[in-house]
C-alpha positions as CSV (number, residue, x, y, z in Angstrom):
1,M,5.5,-38.9,33.8
2,A,3.5,-39.1,31.4
3,A,4.6,-41.0,28.2
4,V,3.2,-39.0,25.6
5,I,1.9,-35.4,25.0
6,M,-1.5,-34.4,23.6
7,A,-1.4,-32.7,20.1
8,S,-3.4,-29.6,19.8
9,D,-6.1,-31.8,17.3
10,G,-6.8,-34.1,20.4
11,G,-4.1,-36.8,19.0
12,Y,-0.7,-37.3,20.5
13,D,2.3,-36.3,18.8
14,P,4.6,-39.5,18.0
15,V,7.7,-37.5,17.8
16,I,7.7,-36.0,20.9
17,S,6.7,-38.9,22.3
18,K,9.1,-41.0,20.9
19,L,12.0,-38.6,22.6
20,I,10.6,-38.8,25.9
21,T,10.6,-42.4,26.0
22,S,14.1,-42.8,24.8
23,L,14.9,-40.0,27.0
24,K,13.2,-42.2,30.1
25,E,15.2,-45.5,29.1
26,T,19.0,-43.5,28.2
27,D,21.7,-44.4,31.2
28,N,23.5,-41.6,29.5
29,L,21.6,-38.9,31.6
30,S,23.0,-39.1,35.6
31,D,22.1,-35.5,36.7
32,E,18.4,-36.3,37.8
33,Q,17.7,-32.4,37.3
34,D,19.0,-32.5,33.4
35,L,16.6,-35.2,32.9
36,G,13.8,-33.5,34.7
37,F,14.6,-30.0,32.5
38,L,14.1,-32.1,29.0
39,Q,10.9,-34.2,30.2
40,N,9.2,-30.4,31.4
41,L,10.7,-28.8,27.9
42,L,9.2,-31.8,26.0
43,Q,5.8,-31.6,27.5
44,S,5.2,-27.9,27.5
45,K,2.1,-27.1,25.7
46,E,4.3,-24.5,23.9
47,L,6.6,-26.9,22.5
48,N,4.0,-29.4,21.3
49,A,2.0,-25.8,19.3
50,L,4.8,-25.1,17.9
51,V,5.6,-28.6,16.6
52,N,2.2,-28.8,15.7
53,V,2.0,-25.3,13.2
54,H,5.6,-26.6,11.6
55,S,4.1,-29.9,10.7
56,K,0.8,-28.1,9.1
57,V,2.9,-25.6,7.3
58,A,5.4,-27.7,5.7
59,K,2.6,-30.2,4.8
60,I,1.4,-27.4,2.3
61,N,2.6,-28.7,-1.2
62,K,2.6,-32.8,-0.2
63,D,-1.2,-32.2,0.6
64,D,-3.2,-31.1,-2.7
65,R,-6.2,-29.8,-0.4
66,I,-4.4,-27.2,1.4
67,A,-2.1,-26.0,-1.9
68,P,-1.9,-22.5,-2.5
69,L,-3.4,-21.5,-5.4
70,L,-0.8,-18.7,-6.4
71,S,2.3,-17.1,-4.7
72,A,2.0,-13.2,-5.6
73,S,-1.9,-12.4,-4.2
74,M,-0.2,-8.9,-3.0
75,Q,0.8,-8.8,-6.4
76,V,-2.3,-9.3,-7.8
77,L,-4.0,-7.0,-5.3
78,M,-1.7,-4.1,-7.4
79,E,-3.1,-5.0,-10.4
80,V,-6.9,-4.8,-9.3
81,L,-6.1,-1.6,-7.5
82,E,-4.9,0.0,-11.0
83,L,-8.1,-1.6,-12.7
84,L,-10.9,-0.2,-10.2
85,A,-9.0,3.7,-9.7
86,P,-10.1,5.0,-13.1
87,R,-13.7,3.6,-12.1
88,C,-14.2,4.5,-8.9
89,H,-16.2,8.2,-9.7
90,I,-18.1,6.0,-11.5
91,S,-19.2,3.2,-9.4
92,P,-19.4,3.3,-5.9
93,L,-19.3,-0.6,-5.4
94,C,-15.8,-0.1,-7.2
95,K,-14.5,2.8,-4.6
96,E,-15.6,0.7,-1.7
97,I,-13.8,-2.1,-3.2
98,F,-10.9,0.2,-4.2
99,H,-10.5,1.7,-0.6
100,L,-11.1,-1.9,1.1
101,L,-8.3,-3.4,-0.7
102,Q,-6.0,-0.8,0.6
103,T,-6.7,-1.3,4.0
104,P,-3.6,-2.6,6.0
105,H,-5.2,-5.7,7.8
106,L,-6.0,-7.1,4.5
107,Q,-2.5,-6.6,2.9
108,S,-1.3,-7.8,5.8
109,V,-2.6,-11.1,5.4
110,L,-1.9,-11.5,1.8
111,L,2.0,-10.6,2.4
112,A,1.6,-13.3,4.8
113,H,0.0,-15.9,2.1
114,D,2.8,-15.1,-0.2
115,A,5.8,-16.0,2.4
116,I,4.0,-19.2,3.5
117,A,3.2,-19.6,-0.6
118,Q,6.7,-19.2,-1.6
119,K,8.2,-21.0,1.2
120,D,10.3,-17.8,2.9
121,F,10.1,-19.6,6.5
122,Y,13.0,-22.0,5.3
123,P,16.0,-20.7,6.3
124,H,18.9,-19.4,3.8
125,L,21.6,-21.8,3.7
126,P,24.9,-20.6,1.6
127,D,25.7,-22.6,-1.2
128,I,28.0,-25.9,-1.3
129,P,31.3,-25.0,-1.8
130,I,32.7,-26.9,-5.0
131,E,36.1,-28.7,-4.0
132,V,38.7,-29.5,-6.9
133,D,41.7,-30.8,-7.4
134,E,44.4,-28.3,-7.4
135,D,45.8,-29.0,-10.9
136,E,42.2,-28.9,-12.3
137,E,39.4,-26.5,-13.0
138,T,35.7,-26.8,-12.9
139,I,34.4,-26.4,-16.4
140,K,30.9,-25.9,-17.5
141,I,29.3,-25.8,-21.1
142,V,26.3,-23.8,-21.9
143,Q,24.1,-23.8,-25.0
144,L,22.2,-21.2,-26.3
145,V,19.7,-20.5,-29.0
146,K,21.0,-17.8,-31.3
147,S,18.3,-15.1,-31.9
148,N,18.3,-11.0,-32.5
149,E,20.3,-9.9,-29.8
150,P,22.2,-7.4,-30.8
151,L,25.7,-7.9,-32.1
152,C,28.4,-5.2,-32.2
153,A,31.7,-4.3,-32.7
154,G,33.5,-1.7,-31.8
155,A,36.7,0.4,-29.9
156,Q,35.0,-0.2,-26.2
157,S,36.3,-3.7,-25.7
158,A,32.3,-5.0,-25.1
159,E,30.4,-6.3,-27.1
160,P,26.6,-8.0,-26.4
161,I,26.6,-12.0,-27.3
162,V,23.1,-13.0,-26.8
163,G,22.4,-10.8,-23.9
164,A,25.9,-10.7,-22.6
165,T,28.6,-8.4,-23.0
166,I,32.2,-9.6,-22.8
167,K,36.2,-7.7,-22.5
168,T,39.5,-8.5,-22.3
169,D,41.2,-8.8,-18.9
170,E,43.5,-6.3,-18.6
171,E,45.4,-8.6,-15.9
172,T,45.2,-12.0,-17.3
173,G,44.4,-11.0,-20.9
174,K,41.7,-13.7,-21.1
175,I,37.9,-13.1,-22.1
176,I,35.4,-13.1,-19.4
177,I,31.8,-12.3,-19.1
178,A,31.4,-8.0,-18.7
179,R,27.8,-7.8,-17.9
180,I,24.9,-9.6,-18.4
181,M,21.3,-7.8,-20.1
182,H,18.5,-8.5,-17.7
183,G,15.9,-10.5,-19.5
184,G,18.1,-11.8,-22.1
185,A,19.2,-15.2,-23.8
186,A,21.9,-15.3,-21.4
187,D,19.8,-14.3,-18.3
188,R,17.0,-16.7,-19.1
189,S,19.4,-19.4,-19.1
190,G,20.5,-18.4,-15.4
191,L,24.0,-20.6,-16.7
192,I,26.1,-17.5,-17.1
193,H,27.3,-15.1,-14.6
194,V,29.7,-11.6,-14.7
195,G,33.1,-13.1,-14.3
196,D,33.1,-16.6,-15.9
197,E,36.1,-17.0,-18.5
198,V,35.5,-17.9,-22.1
199,I,37.3,-20.7,-23.0
200,E,35.8,-21.7,-26.4
201,V,32.7,-20.9,-28.7
202,N,31.0,-23.6,-30.6
203,N,34.6,-25.7,-30.2
204,I,36.8,-23.0,-31.2
205,N,39.2,-22.3,-28.6
206,V,39.6,-18.2,-28.0
207,E,43.0,-18.0,-26.3
208,G,44.7,-14.9,-27.4
209,K,41.8,-13.7,-29.4
210,T,40.0,-10.4,-29.2
211,P,36.1,-9.4,-28.4
212,S,35.8,-8.8,-31.3
213,D,37.3,-12.3,-32.7
214,V,35.0,-13.8,-30.4
215,L,31.8,-11.8,-32.2
216,S,33.0,-12.7,-35.8
217,I,32.9,-16.1,-34.6
218,L,29.2,-15.7,-33.0
219,Q,28.0,-13.7,-36.2
220,N,29.4,-17.0,-38.9
221,S,27.2,-19.3,-36.3
222,E,24.0,-20.7,-37.1
223,G,21.4,-22.1,-34.2
224,T,22.7,-23.2,-31.5
225,I,25.9,-21.7,-30.0
226,T,27.8,-24.0,-27.3
227,F,30.2,-21.8,-24.8
228,K,32.9,-23.3,-22.5
229,L,32.7,-21.3,-19.4
230,V,35.2,-21.1,-16.3
231,P,33.0,-19.9,-13.7
232,S,34.2,-17.0,-11.8
233,D,34.8,-16.8,-8.3
234,G,31.6,-15.6,-6.6
235,K,28.3,-15.5,-8.4
236,L,26.7,-11.9,-8.6
237,D,23.5,-11.5,-7.5
238,Q,21.2,-11.1,-11.2
239,R,17.7,-10.2,-9.5
240,E,16.1,-6.9,-11.0
241,S,15.8,-4.4,-8.7
242,K,12.3,-2.5,-8.6
243,V,13.1,1.0,-8.9
244,R,11.4,3.2,-11.2
245,V,12.4,6.5,-12.1
246,R,11.5,9.4,-14.1
247,A,13.5,11.1,-16.6
248,Y,14.7,14.4,-16.7
249,F,16.4,14.2,-19.9
250,N,15.9,13.2,-23.6
251,Y,18.8,10.4,-24.3
252,E,19.0,8.9,-27.8
253,P,21.8,5.3,-28.0
254,D,22.4,6.4,-31.7
255,G,24.2,9.9,-31.2
256,D,26.3,8.7,-27.9
257,P,29.6,7.9,-28.9
258,Y,30.6,6.6,-25.6
259,I,27.9,3.7,-24.9
260,P,29.9,0.1,-25.4
261,C,27.1,-0.9,-27.6
262,K,24.5,1.4,-29.5
263,E,22.2,-1.7,-30.3
264,A,22.0,-2.1,-26.8
265,G,20.8,1.0,-25.7
266,L,17.5,2.2,-24.9
267,G,16.1,5.7,-25.7
268,F,13.8,7.7,-24.0
269,Q,12.3,11.4,-23.6
270,R,12.0,13.6,-20.7
271,G,9.3,12.5,-18.5
272,D,9.1,8.9,-19.4
273,I,9.0,6.3,-16.2
274,L,12.0,3.7,-16.3
275,H,12.1,0.1,-14.5
276,I,16.1,0.1,-13.3
277,V,16.5,-3.2,-13.5
278,S,20.4,-3.2,-12.3
279,Q,22.7,-0.3,-11.2
280,D,25.7,-2.9,-10.9
281,D,27.8,-0.9,-13.8
282,S,29.0,2.7,-12.3
283,Y,28.7,3.9,-15.8
284,W,25.8,2.3,-17.4
285,W,22.5,0.9,-15.9
286,Q,20.0,-1.6,-17.2
287,A,16.6,-0.2,-17.7
288,R,13.0,-0.9,-19.1
289,K,10.1,1.7,-20.1
290,E,7.4,1.1,-17.4
291,G,4.7,-0.8,-19.6
292,E,6.3,-1.9,-22.1
293,K,6.4,-5.7,-22.7
294,T,10.0,-6.3,-24.2
295,T,11.6,-8.5,-21.8
296,R,15.2,-7.8,-23.1
297,A,16.7,-4.3,-20.9
298,G,18.4,-2.4,-22.8
299,L,21.8,0.5,-21.4
300,I,21.2,3.9,-19.9
301,P,23.8,6.7,-18.7
302,S,24.0,6.2,-15.2
303,R,22.8,9.3,-12.6
304,A,26.6,10.0,-12.1
305,L,27.6,9.7,-15.6
306,Q,24.8,11.7,-16.7
307,E,25.6,14.9,-14.3
308,R,29.0,14.6,-15.2
309,R,28.1,14.8,-19.1
310,I,25.7,18.1,-17.9
311,L,28.3,19.9,-15.9
312,H,31.1,19.6,-18.5
313,D,28.5,20.6,-21.4
314,R,27.6,23.9,-19.0
315,T,31.0,24.7,-18.7
316,Q,31.9,24.9,-22.4
317,K,32.5,28.0,-24.1
318,E,30.5,29.5,-26.9
319,P,33.1,31.2,-30.0
320,N,32.5,34.5,-28.1
321,G,33.7,33.5,-24.8
322,D,30.5,32.9,-23.4
323,T,29.5,30.1,-21.3
324,K,26.6,27.8,-23.2
325,T,23.8,29.1,-20.3
326,E,23.3,31.5,-17.0
327,N,25.6,30.1,-14.3
328,D,23.3,31.9,-12.3
329,D,20.4,29.8,-12.8
330,F,22.4,26.6,-12.5
331,D,23.9,27.6,-9.1
332,R,20.6,27.8,-7.8
333,E,18.9,24.8,-9.7
334,M,19.8,20.9,-9.2
335,I,21.0,18.9,-12.0
336,A,18.2,17.0,-13.2
337,T,19.0,13.6,-14.4
338,Y,16.4,10.6,-12.8
339,E,14.4,11.0,-9.7
340,E,13.0,7.8,-7.9
341,V,9.0,7.3,-8.3
342,A,6.6,5.0,-6.8
343,K,2.6,5.4,-7.6
344,L,0.9,7.5,-4.9
345,Y,-2.5,6.0,-4.3
346,P,-5.1,8.8,-4.2
347,R,-7.0,8.8,-0.6
348,P,-10.7,9.5,0.4
349,G,-11.4,12.8,1.2
350,V,-7.9,14.2,1.2
351,F,-7.1,15.7,-2.1
352,R,-4.0,17.3,-3.6
353,P,-3.5,20.3,-4.4
354,I,-3.5,21.4,-7.9
355,V,-0.2,23.9,-8.6
356,L,0.0,26.0,-12.0
357,I,2.9,27.5,-13.2
358,G,3.4,29.2,-16.4
359,A,5.0,32.2,-18.2
360,P,3.2,35.8,-16.9
361,G,0.2,36.6,-19.3
362,V,0.1,33.0,-20.9
363,G,-3.5,32.5,-19.0
364,K,-3.0,30.7,-15.7
365,N,-5.1,33.0,-13.9
366,E,-7.7,32.8,-16.1
367,L,-7.9,29.3,-16.0
368,K,-7.5,28.9,-12.4
369,R,-10.8,31.5,-12.0
370,R,-12.7,29.1,-14.1
371,L,-11.9,25.7,-12.2
372,V,-12.9,27.5,-9.0
373,A,-16.1,29.1,-10.7
374,R,-17.0,25.5,-12.2
375,D,-17.6,24.0,-8.6
376,P,-16.7,26.6,-5.7
377,E,-18.0,24.2,-3.1
378,K,-14.8,21.9,-4.3
379,Y,-12.3,23.9,-5.8
380,K,-11.3,26.7,-3.6
381,S,-7.8,29.0,-4.2
382,P,-6.6,30.7,-1.1
383,V,-6.5,34.6,-1.4
384,P,-2.6,35.5,-1.5
385,Y,-1.0,38.8,0.3
386,T,0.7,41.3,-1.3
387,T,2.1,45.0,-0.7
388,R,1.3,46.8,-3.6
389,P,-1.7,49.2,-3.3
390,M,-5.0,48.4,-4.1
391,R,-6.2,49.5,-7.9
392,P,-9.3,50.7,-9.0
393,G,-11.9,48.0,-8.8
394,E,-10.3,45.7,-6.6
395,V,-12.2,44.5,-3.1
396,A,-9.4,43.8,0.1
397,G,-9.9,40.0,0.6
398,R,-11.1,38.9,-2.8
399,E,-8.0,39.6,-5.2
400,Y,-5.5,40.2,-2.7
401,L,-4.7,40.8,1.3
402,F,-3.4,44.0,1.5
403,V,-0.7,44.5,4.0
404,T,2.1,47.0,4.9
405,R,6.0,45.7,4.0
406,D,6.9,45.5,7.1
407,K,4.2,43.3,8.2
408,M,4.7,40.6,5.5
409,E,8.5,40.8,5.9
410,T,8.0,39.8,9.6
411,D,5.7,37.1,8.4
412,I,8.3,35.4,6.0
413,A,10.9,35.5,8.6
414,A,8.7,33.7,11.1
415,G,8.0,31.2,8.1
416,K,4.3,31.8,7.7
417,F,4.5,31.7,3.7
418,I,4.8,28.6,1.9
419,E,5.5,30.7,-0.7
420,H,6.7,34.3,-1.4
421,G,8.5,36.5,-4.0
422,E,8.7,39.7,-5.4
423,Y,7.9,41.7,-8.5
424,K,8.5,45.2,-9.3
425,G,9.0,45.7,-6.2
426,H,5.9,44.8,-4.3
427,L,6.1,41.4,-2.4
428,Y,4.0,38.6,-3.2
429,G,2.9,35.4,-1.1
430,T,0.8,32.4,0.0
431,A,-0.2,31.8,3.6
432,S,0.6,28.1,5.0
433,E,-2.5,28.2,7.3
434,S,-4.3,29.2,4.4
435,V,-3.6,26.4,2.1
436,K,-4.0,24.2,5.1
437,A,-7.5,25.3,5.8
438,I,-8.5,24.3,2.5
439,V,-6.6,20.8,2.6
440,N,-8.5,20.1,5.8
441,A,-11.8,21.4,4.9
442,G,-11.9,18.1,2.3
443,C,-11.4,20.6,-0.7
444,V,-9.1,20.8,-3.8
445,C,-6.6,23.9,-3.2
446,I,-6.2,25.5,-6.6
447,L,-2.9,27.7,-6.5
448,G,-0.7,29.8,-9.0
449,P,2.6,30.7,-7.5
450,H,5.5,32.3,-9.3
451,Y,7.2,29.0,-10.8
452,Q,10.6,30.2,-8.6
453,A,7.8,28.9,-5.9
454,L,7.7,25.7,-7.1
455,K,10.9,24.1,-4.8
456,S,9.2,25.0,-2.0
457,L,6.0,23.5,-2.5
458,R,7.1,20.4,-4.0
459,T,7.1,18.7,-0.7
460,V,6.2,15.4,1.1
461,Q,3.7,17.5,3.1
462,L,1.5,18.7,0.0
463,K,1.9,16.1,-2.5
464,P,1.0,18.9,-5.1
465,Y,-0.1,17.9,-8.9
466,I,1.7,20.6,-11.1
467,I,0.9,21.4,-14.5
468,H,2.8,23.8,-16.7
469,I,0.5,26.2,-19.0
470,R,2.1,26.9,-22.0
471,P,1.7,29.5,-24.8
472,P,1.4,28.2,-28.6
473,P,4.1,29.5,-31.0
474,F,4.2,32.9,-32.0
475,E,1.5,32.9,-34.9
476,E,-0.6,31.3,-33.1
477,L,-0.4,32.8,-29.8
478,K,-1.1,36.2,-31.7
479,K,-4.3,35.4,-33.3
480,T,-5.9,33.3,-30.4
481,R,-5.3,36.5,-28.0
482,T,-6.2,39.2,-30.9
483,K,-9.4,37.3,-31.9
484,A,-10.3,36.9,-27.6
485,R,-9.3,40.9,-27.3
486,A,-6.9,40.0,-24.2
487,R,-5.5,42.5,-22.1
488,S,-2.0,42.6,-21.5
489,T,-0.9,41.9,-18.3
490,F,2.3,43.8,-18.7
491,D,0.0,46.9,-18.3
492,E,-1.0,47.6,-14.8
493,T,-4.0,49.3,-16.1
494,N,-5.5,46.2,-18.7
495,S,-6.2,49.1,-21.2
496,R,-4.7,47.5,-24.3
497,G,-3.9,44.2,-26.3
498,F,-0.5,42.5,-25.9
499,S,2.4,43.8,-28.2
500,D,4.4,41.5,-30.3
501,E,7.2,42.2,-27.9
502,E,5.3,41.0,-25.0
503,F,4.3,37.9,-27.0
504,N,8.1,36.9,-27.8
505,E,8.6,37.8,-24.0
506,M,5.7,35.6,-23.1
507,I,7.5,32.5,-24.8
508,R,11.3,33.0,-23.9
509,S,10.2,33.0,-20.3
510,D,8.5,29.5,-20.9
511,E,11.5,28.2,-22.5
512,R,13.2,29.4,-19.5
513,I,10.8,28.4,-17.2
514,N,10.6,24.5,-19.4
515,F,14.1,24.6,-18.9
516,L,15.0,25.0,-15.2
517,Y,11.6,23.9,-13.6
518,G,9.7,21.8,-16.4
519,H,11.3,18.6,-14.8
520,F,9.4,19.3,-11.7
521,C,5.7,19.1,-13.5
522,D,3.3,16.0,-14.0
523,D,2.0,17.5,-16.9
524,E,1.6,20.3,-19.5
525,I,-1.1,22.3,-21.2
526,E,-0.7,24.3,-24.3
527,N,-2.8,27.2,-24.0
528,C,-4.1,28.1,-27.6
529,E,-7.9,27.7,-27.6
530,L,-8.9,28.7,-23.8
531,T,-11.7,26.5,-24.0
532,E,-10.1,23.7,-24.9
533,A,-7.2,24.6,-22.1
534,F,-10.1,24.4,-19.5
535,E,-11.0,21.3,-20.6
536,K,-7.9,19.6,-20.3
537,L,-7.3,21.2,-17.0
538,V,-10.7,19.7,-15.6
539,T,-9.7,16.2,-17.2
540,L,-6.8,16.3,-15.7
541,A,-8.2,17.6,-11.9
542,N,-10.3,14.6,-12.4
543,K,-7.4,12.2,-13.0
544,C,-5.3,13.5,-9.9
545,E,-8.4,12.5,-7.3
546,S,-9.3,9.3,-9.2
547,E,-6.1,7.5,-10.2
548,P,-2.8,5.9,-9.0
549,L,0.3,8.5,-10.1
550,W,3.7,8.7,-10.6
551,A,5.0,10.7,-8.0
552,P,8.6,11.0,-6.0
553,A,9.1,7.8,-3.7
554,S,9.5,10.0,-1.0
555,W,6.4,11.1,-1.0
556,V,4.9,7.5,-0.6
557,Q,7.1,5.7,1.9
């Protein structure tokens, strides 16, 4: 039997050669069958190839010639895509590179590169337990530089201290670390963990003291702060999550009486994208605003807490005994708090439908008509169906497809309509096949449905880009419509202008749409001057087909 094995590069593997030599000289294996099995295994080409691969990979950081230049090439690729996206419609070269970088084979190679560079191939072993005598405690001393981290006191028994919060343990009465603020000084040190017991602060024993007493010590300290801590039994994972959400409500921590610390809160507006870095607390999440360069996270109400607040608010009574809002609205709609989102990248030749919603008379149909007329080969709108009689001047198949009520009800029951509704006793709807035909033809489908159809349109199959067309304040609304000699859409003959009551009804209807469905919208346009509103619509339409945009995470996965 050969005493050595030929390596894949033409040399001999000395380790396996030595094993085989030792195997031949051993007296411990008397069984010839076992001896033969081991010899065949050690001489196999498969084992030899694995040993060589392992040697090459393990050598990465020992040989500068093959050391990786970076370990996050996939992240660099995503950043390049962000930079290229707005330029794709300008430069054919940018467009080609943009689509090349999205190919699965290239991205798989980069993911494999990063895994090797980060040594993800090594087994992950559990931490070695620390053995201590029964009568002794493990103590760790941590020094932090005092910064401008929020410091506050209150009745909530939890105050931030250099990026952490403390509280009194209900069972033992000891001061413990309750929360680590991501990006704060404590988090950056990596030495303080949730559950650690605070023994001393700047050589002052805190036994028997309250969190407010500890806060006073911190406030009176200058420069370096020294903590003496008893480590918790287990270290909770403090890695940041990658979850991004779109906020569906406004939040101002200064006006929240229940937040543990107002100075640690993060305020935001409806529509803001938030990076949720920690959901460990049932009531208070930690988050940053997407795109902001600050490293320290802030506290925001969790989804569960905000849902409870909304439900409580909706059941409150006004002085006259009525509820604050119409119950039937909320019975139909979901409770809007946060929605998980991700970047949806445009695909060549496949365009997202553009959906315009708005109050009757606000001008969304005129904007839709102008967009289609601007480029009829690119923008197309499906002809809707209706059961109402044809009006003078209308042509069947141009404004509407006119059908009987029985026919339309049958098709609705068969699921042939992507959206439908009833207005003034007549049915209206858009057939699913007409929308699919436009999308499959490589065109941009423009829809202007009733706002109640949004829930059925906002699906992973369509991935629509939804724009809310809104009226200006009453005086501007009246002035611009009168100047343009706009005809009332409330009058079926379109023979007169809008009345003041119709303007007010338009504004009330818009407020209702915004309250119930505004969180579904990707953007909004105030239709004051029609020309300016149309220019913004064209800008948004171009952005939709050329830039990566935030969308529900389920549309991307």
